[in-house]
C-alpha positions as CSV (number, residue, x, y, z in Angstrom):
1,M,-91.7,-0.4,-39.7
2,Q,-88.3,0.3,-38.1
3,K,-87.8,3.7,-36.5
4,T,-84.6,5.7,-36.5
5,K,-82.8,5.5,-33.1
6,K,-82.5,9.2,-32.5
7,S,-79.7,9.0,-29.9
8,I,-77.5,7.4,-32.6
9,A,-78.6,9.8,-35.3
10,K,-77.4,12.7,-33.2
11,R,-73.9,11.2,-32.7
12,F,-73.1,9.6,-36.0
13,K,-73.4,10.6,-39.7
14,L,-73.2,8.4,-42.8
15,T,-70.7,9.4,-45.5
16,A,-71.6,9.2,-49.2
17,R,-69.9,5.8,-49.4
18,G,-71.9,4.5,-46.4
19,K,-69.2,4.7,-43.7
20,L,-70.0,6.1,-40.2
21,V,-68.3,9.2,-38.9
22,R,-68.1,10.2,-35.2
23,R,-66.7,13.1,-33.2
24,T,-63.6,12.6,-31.0
25,P,-64.4,12.5,-27.3
26,G,-62.8,15.0,-24.8
27,F,-63.0,18.1,-27.0
28,R,-65.6,20.2,-25.2
29,H,-64.0,21.3,-21.9
30,L,-60.7,21.5,-20.0
31,L,-58.8,22.4,-23.3
32,A,-56.2,24.5,-21.5
33,T,-54.6,21.5,-20.0
34,K,-54.5,19.5,-23.3
35,S,-51.5,19.7,-25.6
36,S,-51.8,21.3,-29.1
37,K,-51.2,17.9,-30.7
38,Q,-54.1,16.4,-28.6
39,K,-56.5,19.3,-29.6
40,R,-55.5,19.2,-33.2
41,R,-56.2,15.5,-33.5
42,A,-59.4,15.7,-31.5
43,S,-60.8,18.5,-33.8
44,R,-61.1,16.1,-36.7
45,D,-63.9,13.6,-37.1
46,K,-63.1,9.9,-37.0
47,L,-64.4,6.9,-38.8
48,V,-66.2,4.2,-36.8
49,A,-64.4,0.9,-36.8
50,E,-66.1,-1.6,-39.1
51,G,-66.8,-4.1,-36.3
52,H,-68.8,-1.5,-34.4
53,A,-70.5,0.0,-37.5
54,A,-73.0,-2.8,-38.4
55,P,-75.4,-2.5,-35.4
56,L,-75.2,1.3,-35.6
57,K,-76.2,1.3,-39.3
58,R,-79.2,-0.9,-38.5
59,A,-80.3,1.8,-36.1
60,L,-80.2,4.3,-38.9
61,P,-82.5,2.7,-41.5
62,F,-82.9,5.9,-43.5
63,G,-79.2,7.0,-43.6
64,L,-79.4,10.3,-41.7
């Protein structure tokens, strides 16, 4: 039986159509020095590229 890789489950979520969503890096500190455009774009979630998604999905067998 395959277990869920918890470190991946904490960082990625599956959408209803099976795509992986991730947070944008660099949005937790030092925000005063970043431009509004940078902060606006970093506040949104991003989709994981298809080439990187396959091994991550295998680590999430139950679709958390």
